Each structure stands twice: as C-alpha cells, then as structure tokens.
C-alpha positions, -999 to +999 in steps of 0.1 A: +004-228-186-010-266-187+015-294-193+013-317-223+001-347-195-025-323-181-038-314-213-038-348-224-057-362-194-085-334-198-088-343-237-089-380-225-119-371-199-137-354-226-135-384-248-144-409-220-175-386-212-188-383-251-180-421-254-206-426-222-231-400-236-228-419-270-229-456-256-249-455-221-267-485-224-236-506-237-213-491-211-239-500-182-244-535-196-207-539-196-203-531-158-233-552-148-217-581-169-185-574-149-201-574-116-218-604-121-187-623-138-161-608-115-174-599-081-145-599-061-126-578-086-156-554-087-156-554-048-118-545-046-124-518-068-153-503-052-140-504-017-109-487-032-128-460-051-154-453-026-141-458+008-103-456+000-097-489+018-080-522+003-098-556+004-072-567+029-080-536+051-117-548+046-109-582+061-088-569+090-120-551+097-139-580+098-117-604+116-112-577+144-154-578+144-154-613+146-173-615+115-205-598+133-223-564+126-202-536+149-238-527+159-262-555+166-229-580+170-252-607+148-234-629+122-245-619+091-255-647+068-281-632+050-261-604+033-255-597-005-225-615-011-219-627+023-204-595+034-212-567+056-217-530+045-188-506+050-204-478+073-187-443+066-190-408+079-209-389+052-190-357+056-157-369+062-158-400+042-140-420+074-149-455+077-161-465+108-168-501+108-189-528+089-227-532+098-253-558+086-274-542+060-304-538+083-281-518+108-267-497+084-301-486+067-311-481+105-285-455+109-290-440+075-326-433+080-320-415+111-295-393+093-263-406+109-276-383+140-262-395+175-293-376+190-317-394+168-305-427+176-305-416+214-342-401+209-351-436+195-333-457+222-352-435+250-384-439+227-379-480+230-372-478+268-402-457+278-427-477+254-411-512+264-444-532+265-430-564+281 
C-alpha cells in the first residue's frame, strides 16, 4: 500500500504533466528565458540533473585539465558560454572529462567506440600525405 506522500507525489507528477501538455509553448518560452537571463543557475541545474556533478566539481575538472580539452589540449575560446563540454559514457553515465565541442562531436560520431577511434587513427597515419 502506498503512503500519502507517494500518492501525493504521483498526483503532483500527473498534474505537472497535464499542465505541460496544455501550456507547452508557454513552458518552453519560460525555460528559454531562464536560460538566457540566468545562465549560471541553468548551468548548475543541468550539470547536476544530467551528469550528477556540481559546478564546483566541473571547475575542479577544468583546473585539473588546465582549462584545455582533454583530447586536443587546446584552450577552448570559441565554446558557447566559454565552457568545455562534459564528456560522459552513454551507457554508465560516468563523467570522463571535459572536451571542446569539436572533440566531443567527433567522439559521438564515432559512437564512443575505442576501435572506431583506433581505425580513424590508423587511417590518418596510413594516408598521411605530408
């Protein structure tokens, strides 16, 4: 048998979902406004929600990486909002490090598969035209 608290939580979730369905555009606009007007608060929320890390943990990682991408070691000045992307395993959700958006996309396009990355490396070495 469910407790009053569990029943209340389920009802609240149903109400929130129903409100969202009725007011989707309004909710999405409010979220966009919040991201624009309060980017640091939004970033802290997304880091915790998506990767289960705090903003302090993010900055600890950034300092440990000397402010550079964990793959290409470049200082990322062109990043959106001036930050590096959080790279994580899509199976375990374990955070691996911080990457520039270019390296993060490259890993994603290779399916986060080490063998694919090794194949790409071997291809480049074999076909080096320098």
